[in-house]
Each structure stands twice: as structure tokens, then as C-alpha cells.
VOBA-1610 file (N, C-alpha, C; in pm, whole numbers, padded with zeros to 5 digits, always signed):
BEGIN
Met-01092+02114+00345Met-00982+02027+00310Met-00961+02035+00160Asp-00840+02065+00120Asp-00806+02074-00021Asp-00695+01974-00052Ile-00728+01845-00040Ile-00632+01738-00063Ile-00652+01684-00205Thr-00542+01670-00275Thr-00543+01614-00410Thr-00476+01478-00406Ile-00536+01381-00475Ile-00475+01249-00489Ile-00428+01237-00633Arg-00300+01208-00649Arg-00242+01196-00784Arg-00123+01101-00777Gln-00072+01068-00895Gln+00046+00984-00901Gln+00161+01056-00832Ala+00236+00982-00751Ala+00351+01040-00682Ala+00458+01076-00785Leu+00521+01188-00762Leu+00630+01234-00849Leu+00763+01179-00797Pro+00857+01148-00886Pro+00986+01097-00840Pro+01053+01185-00734Val+01037+01316-00742Val+01099+01404-00641Val+01033+01388-00504Glu+00917+01323-00499Glu+00845+01302-00372Glu+00872+01165-00312Tyr+00941+01079-00383Tyr+00959+00941-00337Tyr+01026+00933-00199Ala+01130+01010-00177Ala+01200+01003-00048Ala+01109+01047+00066Val+01036+01156+00046Val+00944+01204+00150Val+00834+01102+00175Leu+00777+01050+00069Leu+00670+00952+00084Leu+00722+00824+00150Gly+00841+00782+00115Gly+00901+00665+00179Gly+00920+00686+00328Glu+00962+00806+00365Glu+00983+00834+00508Glu+00850+00844+00582Ile+00748+00904+00519Ile+00615+00908+00581Ile+00566+00767+00607Thr+00582+00679+00509Thr+00536+00542+00522Thr+00613+00470+00632Ala+00745+00482+00631Ala+00827+00417+00733Ala+00791+00467+00872Gln+00779+00598+00888Gln+00747+00654+01020Gln+00608+00616+01067Ala+00513+00606+00975Ala+00378+00564+01013Ala+00382+00423+01070Tyr+00451+00333+01004Tyr+00461+00195+01053Tyr+00538+00189+01184Leu+00646+00265+01195Leu+00725+00265+01319Leu+00646+00323+01436Arg+00588+00441+01417Arg+00517+00508+01526Arg+00392+00434+01570Asp+00332+00360+01477Asp+00212+00283+01512Asp+00247+00145+01567Gly+00376+00114+01579Gly+00419-00014+01634Gly+00386-00132+01545Leu+00391-00113+01413Leu+00351-00217+01320Leu+00466-00304+01270Leu+00587-00272+01314Leu+00704-00350+01273Leu+00758-00424+01394Asp+00756-00555+01390Asp+00797-00635+01505Asp+00939-00607+01552Phe+01026-00566+01459Phe+01166-00545+01495Phe+01207-00398+01490Gly+01109-00308+01494Gly+01136-00165+01500Gly+01231-00119+01390Glu+01328-00036+01425Glu+01423+00021+01330Glu+01506-00083+01258Ser+01518-00203+01314Ser+01598-00307+01249Ser+01512-00402+01165Asp+01383-00374+01152Asp+01293-00459+01075Asp+01330-00452+00927Ser+01344-00567+00864Ser+01383-00570+00722Ser+01276-00509+00632Tyr+01150-00506+00675Tyr+01043-00451+00593Tyr+01054-00299+00582Leu+01127-00237+00673Leu+01144-00092+00671Leu+01206-00045+00539Gly+01300-00120+00486Gly+01360-00086+00357Gly+01259-00089+00244Glu+01169-00186+00247Glu+01063-00195+00146Glu+00970-00074+00155Leu+00937-00035+00277Leu+00847+00079+00297Leu+00909+00208+00244Arg+01038+00221+00260Arg+01107+00343+00215Arg+01135+00345+00065Asp+01135+00229+00000Asp+01175+00220-00140Asp+01057+00246-00234Val+01015+00370-00241Val+00901+00409-00324Val+00935+00394-00472Ala+01058+00420-00510Ala+01098+00407-00650Ala+01078+00263-00698Lys+01113+00167-00616Lys+01094+00027-00653Lys+00946-00004-00672Arg+00863+00044-00579Arg+00718+00021-00590Arg+00664+00087-00717Ala+00708+00208-00744Ala+00659+00282-00860Ala+00699+00215-00991Gly+00805+00137-00989Gly+00847+00065-01107Gly+00762-00057-01137Ala+00687-00103-01037Ala+00609-00226-01054Ala+00459-00206-01033Ala+00421-00088-00987Ala+00280-00060-00957Ala+00260+00091-00967Glu+00145+00137-00922Glu+00116+00281-00924Glu+00121+00333-00780Val+00203+00431-00756Val+00211+00492-00624Val+00136+00625-00629Leu+00037+00637-00543Leu-00042+00760-00536Leu+00001+00841-00415Ala-00003+00972-00430Ala+00030+01062-00321Ala-00092+01149-00290Ala-00112+01173-00163Ala-00210+01271-00118Ala-00131+01397-00088Val-00167+01505-00155Val-00093+01630-00137Val-00188+01745-00107Glu-00138+01839-00033Glu-00209+01963-00004Glu-00110+02073-00038Gly-00138+02145-00145Gly-00039+02242-00194Gly+00084+02166-00239Asp+00199+02197-00179Asp+00320+02125-00215Asp+00363+02028-00105Arg+00275+02003-00008Arg+00306+01913+00104Arg+00247+01774+00080Val+00332+01672+00088Val+00288+01533+00077Val+00234+01491+00214Leu+00108+01446+00215Leu+00042+01405+00340Leu+00045+01255+00361Gly+00054+01180+00252Gly+00053+01034+00263Gly+00052+00972+00126Gly+00042+00840+00125Gly+00041+00771-00003Gly-00004+00628+00009Val-00016+00564-00106Val-00060+00426-00114Val-00005+00366-00243Thr+00013+00236-00242Thr+00053+00165-00362Thr-00069+00092-00416Phe-00104+00121-00541Phe-00216+00056-00608Phe-00158-00044-00707Val-00193-00171-00688Val-00146-00279-00775Val-00265-00320-00862Pro-00264-00286-00991Pro-00382-00309-01074Pro-00411-00454-01108Ala-00313-00543-01089Ala-00331-00684-01120Ala-00221-00764-01049Ala-00237-00894-01048Ala-00133-00978-00988Ala+00001-00947-01055Gly+00106-00954-00979Gly+00239-00924-01030Gly+00336-00915-00915Pro+00453-00858-00938Pro+00556-00856-00834Pro+00518-00779-00708Met+00427-00684-00717Met+00389-00607-00598Met+00264-00662-00530Ala+00201-00761-00587Ala+00079-00817-00529Ala+00113-00921-00422Asp+00049-00909-00308Asp+00062-01011-00204Asp-00048-01116-00216Ile-00172-01070-00238Ile-00285-01163-00237Ile-00375-01153-00359Ala-00354-01055-00445Ala-00442-01038-00561Ala-00430-01155-00656Gly-00545-01201-00701Gly-00551-01307-00801Gly-00608-01251-00930Pro-00643-01337-01022Pro-00701-01290-01149Pro-00827-01207-01124Gly-00837-01095-01194Gly-00954-01009-01180Gly-00955-00924-01054Glu-00840-00916-00986Glu-00833-00839-00862Glu-00721-00736-00867Ala-00748-00621-00809Ala-00647-00519-00784Ala-00617-00522-00634Glu-00503-00468-00596Glu-00465-00472-00455Glu-00417-00336-00406Ile-00450-00305-00282Ile-00405-00184-00215Ile-00297-00225-00117Arg-00183-00153-00120Arg-00070-00186-00033Arg-00011-00059+00027Met+00049-00074+00142Met+00132+00028+00206Met+00064+00165+00217Leu-00059+00167+00260Leu-00131+00291+00286Leu-00072+00357+00410Ala-00035+00483+00399Ala+00022+00554+00513Ala-00009+00702+00503Val-00039+00762+00619Val-00064+00906+00627Val+00026+00962+00737Asp+00088+01074+00707Asp+00172+01144+00806Asp+00091+01166+00933His+00152+01141+01047His+00081+01155+01175His+00019+01294+01191Ala+00088+01397+01145Ala+00037+01534+01160Ala-00083+01561+01070Ala-00106+01476+00971Ala-00216+01498+00875Ala-00333+01401+00896Arg-00329+01324+01001Arg-00434+01225+01025Arg-00562+01291+01076Gly-00671+01220+01057Gly-00800+01267+01105Gly-00868+01365+01011Arg-00817+01377+00889Arg-00872+01473+00793Arg-00932+01404+00669Gly-00938+01271+00671Gly-00994+01199+00558Gly-00893+01164+00451Thr-00766+01182+00478Thr-00662+01156+00379Thr-00656+01008+00343Gly-00655+00922+00444Gly-00650+00778+00418Gly-00770+00732+00337Glu-00887+00779+00374Glu-01008+00741+00301Glu-01001+00789+00156Ala-00951+00910+00135Ala-00939+00963-00002Ala-00844+00876-00084Leu-00737+00828-00024Leu-00643+00741-00095Leu-00709+00608-00131Val-00785+00550-00039Val-00854+00424-00067Val-00957+00444-00178Arg-01033+00553-00170Arg-01133+00582-00274Arg-01067+00596-00411Ala-00951+00659-00416Ala-00879+00675-00543Ala-00838+00538-00599Cys-00796+00448-00513Cys-00760+00312-00558Cys-00882+00239-00612Val-00996+00254-00545Val-01119+00188-00591Val-01157+00242-00730Glu-01148+00373-00747Glu-01181+00431-00877Glu-01085+00382-00986Arg-00958+00370-00953Arg-00863+00319-01051Arg-00894+00173-01085Ala-00932+00096-00984Ala-00966-00045-01008Ala-01086-00057-01102Arg-01184+00032-01085Arg-01301+00029-01172Arg-01264+00053-01318Ala-01153+00121-01341Ala-01108+00152-01478Ala-01019+00043-01538Val-00981-00057-01457Val-00896-00166-01506Val-00985-00271-01574Pro-00965-00295-01702Pro-01047-00395-01771Pro-01041-00531-01701Gly-01156-00589-01676Gly-01164-00721-01615Gly-01149-00724-01464Cys-01125-00609-01402Cys-01110-00607-01256Cys-01248-00615-01191Arg-01266-00714-01106Arg-01395-00735-01038Arg-01389-00710-00888Arg-01267-00697-00834Arg-01255-00688-00689Arg-01127-00614-00651Val-01132-00545-00538Val-01014-00483-00478Val-00988-00555-00347Val-00865-00595-00324Val-00829-00668-00203Val-00717-00595-00129Leu-00705-00625-00001Leu-00597-00567+00079Leu-00572-00650+00203Ser-00455-00633+00260Ser-00417-00695+00386Ser-00393-00585+00487Thr-00421-00614+00612Thr-00404-00515+00718Thr-00368-00586+00847Gln-00305-00514+00936Gln-00271-00573+01065Gln-00389-00559+01161Arg-00395-00650+01256Arg-00506-00654+01353Arg-00524-00522+01429Thr-00416-00452+01453Thr-00422-00331+01536Thr-00459-00205+01458Met-00477-00215+01329Met-00508-00097+01247Met-00658-00068+01250His-00712-00041+01366His-00857-00026+01385His-00915+00091+01306Thr-00846+00202+01298Thr-00896+00316+01222Thr-00908+00278+01074Ala-00809+00211+01021Ala-00814+00167+00882Ala-00929+00069+00861His-00949-00022+00955His-01059-00118+00943His-01193-00046+00931Arg-01210+00061+01008Arg-01336+00137+01001Arg-01352+00204+00865Val-01244+00254+00810Val-01249+00315+00676Val-01290+00210+00574Tyr-01226+00095+00580Tyr-01258-00011+00483Tyr-01406-00051+00493Ala-01454-00069+00613Ala-01595-00107+00631Ala-01689+00002+00578Arg-01656+00128+00607Arg-01739+00239+00562Arg-01747+00244+00409Leu-01641+00201+00341Leu-01637+00205+00196Leu-01691+00077+00132Gly-01738-00017+00214Gly-01801-00137+00161Gly-01711-00260+00153Phe-01589-00251+00199Phe-01502-00368+00202Phe-01556-00466+00307Leu-01544-00594+00278Leu-01585-00699+00370Leu-01464-00782+00409Arg-01465-00830+00534Arg-01358-00919+00579Arg-01363-01048+00501Thr-01245-01099+00468Thr-01232-01227+00399Thr-01136-01315+00480Pro-01182-01365+00594Pro-01093-01439+00684Pro-01030-01563+00621Glu-01096-01618+00520Glu-01039-01736+00453Glu-00911-01702+00378Arg-00886-01573+00357Arg-00765-01531+00286Arg-00658-01476+00379Asp-00685-01467+00509Asp-00586-01418+00604Asp-00456-01498+00586Trp-00344-01430+00607Trp-00216-01496+00582Trp-00107-01437+00670Asn+00004-01506+00674Asn+00117-01465+00757Asn+00242-01454+00669Pro+00295-01332+00651Pro+00414-01316+00566Pro+00540-01375+00630Leu+00538-01394+00761Leu+00651-01453+00832Leu+00598-01567+00920Pro+00577-01684+00863Pro+00512-01793+00936Pro+00578-01831+01068His+00705-01802+01084His+00772-01835+01211His+00731-01740+01323Leu+00657-01633+01291Leu+00605-01541+01393Leu+00454-01559+01402Asp+00409-01626+01504Asp+00267-01660+01517Asp+00175-01539+01523Asp+00222-01427+01574Asp+00135-01311+01596Asp+00129-01215+01477Leu+00174-01257+01361Leu+00181-01166+01247Leu+00078-01197+01138Thr-00028-01267+01172Thr-00130-01296+01072Thr-00196-01166+01028Leu-00201-01146+00896Leu-00263-01027+00840Leu-00409-01057+00807Leu-00495-00963+00839Leu-00636-00974+00807Leu-00656-00926+00663Thr-00752-00981+00595Thr-00778-00940+00458Thr-00919-00890+00442Tyr-00933-00800+00345Tyr-01061-00739+00310Tyr-01074-00741+00159Ala-01198-00739+00111Ala-01223-00732-00033Ala-01346-00645-00058Leu-01342-00575-00169Leu-01456-00497-00216Leu-01488-00546-00356Thr-01608-00596-00375Thr-01651-00637-00507Thr-01699-00514-00582Leu-01650-00497-00704Leu-01684-00378-00782Leu-01814-00398-00858
//
């Protein structure tokens, strides 16, 4: 495997946005499918890159997946507090899964967090059905933080997001 993790290039934003959108759609993670309002957020990599760091996993000139690394609380943070970095919108192209791409992206975020002055923890939210991701997080030392679980759409009872944290 010759996968490189680096900052996403502007010319890759559209491809990365579509990989992210398709990953969420194909995995059934959007309650309203193609009409889900969150789909626009998933596709808008330029917006994310303006407020956080978007990393791409690439092999040669092919984008395999990406993640948004939020180094501190701010407009892209959902749950990060003081001294915490956050991982958001991790997605790997279906054709590139099973090769360690997602884990490499998470590891890159952890390494970036270690370089952020004052950062003591990395946090993330995940859906209940993302079992493969949960195994990656556990393997890398993340622990469940059920006291931080939350619902981005409180009127939908089944949308509670699970949270994990890794103390650095």
C-alpha cells in the first residue's frame, strides 16, 4: 500500500466532496437520502478547508478519501472544547476500503493534534452503525465518552451520535 496523507488540494475538493457524500449515502447514514440537507455540507470541501484542515488520502494521483481535522474549537467543531482537537467527516471511497486508508487518516489527525500547542485530547462523533470505524477508533486507543453523546437534530430520536476521545 502506497497511500499518502496530505492536505487536500483545491483541485481535489470536488472529488473529495463527492467521495464523502457517496460514502454517507451508500452506507445509509443520511436519514433523508439524496434530499438530506447535510449532503451539501459533506460536498462543500472548500468551506471546510476555509475553517479547518482537510486531509486527503491519495495513491498516485487518485484521491481515496479524506477527513476534516479541526485543531481547536471554532466554526467546524461540533463537540471540541478547550484543549481538544476534533475529527470530522471521515470518508473513504467504497472501492478503496479495507486497505487501512481510514486508519491512516485518523492517525494523521492524531499526529497533527499532538503538534497543536495545548491540545490534550482528540474527540469525534460517529453514528451507531459505523461499526468498522468504531473498531479503528478502539484499536488506536480512543475510548467511548457516552456522557458527551449528542443529537444534531433533536426532533429525530434515532440520530444520537456516539462520541469518542483519545487523551494525548
